[in-house]
Every structure is written in C-alpha cells, then in structure tokens.
Phi, psi and omega in degrees: 000140184262130177275132174241121180245033185255031174158184178295152177249137176249143175238177186302324182293331183272326181267352179083010181206165179285142172292149174299154179299320184249331179194169177222128173261117189253111181253127168264120188237167167221164193300322186256018185273109177295316182290347174294322179301311180294320176296321174305307181300315186296310183293323180289330187287308180294326175295329179279351184262332190250119178294139182079009177255127181254156172239122184235134183246129183241139168281109187305326179292329177280350184224055187294327178298319178294314180304313180296318182295333181258003181053046177278118192260336186208155171249147359280143163243137179246133174244139173254125181251142175276179185309322184270007179087005176283138182289118178251341180206149173215150177209142176252151183092176181283118187277153172275145174313306183306318181292324180287324173299310176304315181295326182289332176305323176286338182262323185280122174245114188273000000 
C-alpha cells in the first residue's frame, strides 16, 4: 500500500457515507444548481460501471466547514478519492464522463 501525504484525507464521518472500496466520487452540490443534476447522473453512471466505486453527493450549504477546509468555490465540485480517502483529483463544473473515468484511473489501484 502506498502512503500519500499530499493533502487531507476524508472519512465516512466527514462525508456522511461510507467510502467506496476502491474509490469515491464526492460531489458538492447546491439546491438550485442545474449542472449538479447532470453531474449526479454522470457520476452515478460511472460508479455503476466500475466495481468498488461509490458516488456520494453532499449539499455544500449543509457542510460549510468542509467546503471551507477543502476550498470548494462553486458547485458542482467533484473530488475523486482513493480507497484511503485521499484526494487524487478535483474538478469544478460539470465533468464529462470520459474525464471522470480517466480520473478514476488515478485513484483505483488494483
């Protein structure tokens, strides 16, 4: 197993859900964010395609401490976490499916 010390690690207690066995797609959303809905569909689809990957959506307004700590400036913001909860990729705005799949490649270690 590789130790990474390049940033914060997130756990189930912080995100309100269990981490995926291999990776987690963590989405910060807000109530009236149109691109968040499309992002939700994309991330859920990708998580369904790759075994051991979870999609977790967080309402940014309900988690302001975490939003500030992670410097989330807009919604949607997507963080790709590895199995240990380390952030390996992040993107603001609506991601393309191909980009999400590519980012998972950096997080998933077989």
